[in-house]
N, C-alpha and C positions, 0 to 999 in steps of 0.2 A: 782865083777860083776858091770858094769857101770849102772848108773841110767838113766832112760828114762824121769825123771822129767824135766830136763833142756830142752830137745827136745820138750816136750809137752807145756812147759810154753812159748816157743818162737813162737808157732803156733798161728793162729788167733783163738780167743775164739769163741765158738758157738754163743754166744749172739751178738757179733760184726758182725758175718756173717749174722745172721737173721736180725739185725738192718739195715745192708747195703742192703740186698736183698729187704726188705720192703721199704727202702728209695729209691732205684733205681726204684721200681714200682711207688712210689709217684712222683718221678722226671719225669718219663715218662708220667704219666697222667697229671701232672701240666704243662709240656712243651706244650702239645697240647691244654690244657685249656687256657694258656696264648696266644697262637697263635690265638685262637678264640676271645679273648678279643682284641687283636691288630686288628683283622679283622673288629671289630665294628667301628673303625675309631675315629676321633675326640679326645677328652680328654682320651677316653678309650685306645687309641693307646699308649699314654704316660704311663698310668698305666700298660698296658700290657707289655711294654718294661722293665719297672722297675721290674715287676713280673718275666719276662723271665730272667733277669739278676740274680735275687735271686735264681731262679730254677737252672740255670747253676752253680751258686756258690755252691748250696747245692750238686749238682752232683759231683763237684770237691772235696768237702769236703768228700763225701762218698767214692770216689776213694782213698783219703788219709787214711781213716779209713780201707778200704778193704786191702790196702797194708801195714798197720800198720806203717804209717809214723808219726813222732812226730808232724809235722805241721797239719796233718789231725786230730790228737787227740786234739790239741790246738784249732783249728778252729771249730771242732765239739762241744766242750764244749761251746765256745762262741755262736755258732749258736743256740744250744738248750737252753742256758740260755736266749738269746734274745727272742726266741720263747716262753719261759715260762713267760717272762715279758709281752709280747704281750697278752698271754692268761690271765694273771692276769688283765691287763687293760680292756680286752674285756669280763671278767667274764666267761671264758671258763674253768670251773673247771676240767672237765675230761681231757681236753687237757693239762692243767697245771700239773695235777698229772702225766700224761704220760711223759711230758717233764722233770719233776723233776726226775722221775725214770730213764729216759734215761741218764740224766747228772750224776746221782749217779752211774749208772752201768758203763758208760764210764770212769768216774773218778776211779772206783775200778779196772779197767784194765790198768791203766797207765803204769805199768811195762812191758806191751807187746809192747809198741810203742818205736821205736828206734829213 
């Protein structure tokens, strides 16, 4: 009798699906937030453009995670480690814990990414 284990291990893990869906909601909200910052003009426009580029980058990384691409895995690790470092610098302890848990979870699912 053939095993279904290989077939299940190649599918997208539920945690990755949840992480991507929540991430896409965040990207959607942040996108419009950054457009609002750009609309303020002046130096805020520059900050808004940088923020918008980061939001678009996060969206691209989430697509890579969703489709289980190896580059999506690598960039997601980098993105969330960078976010954890920024949380550490800004003393955002709860965000730091969440980002560390996300990095640990994504790293634990490395064998799912081709």
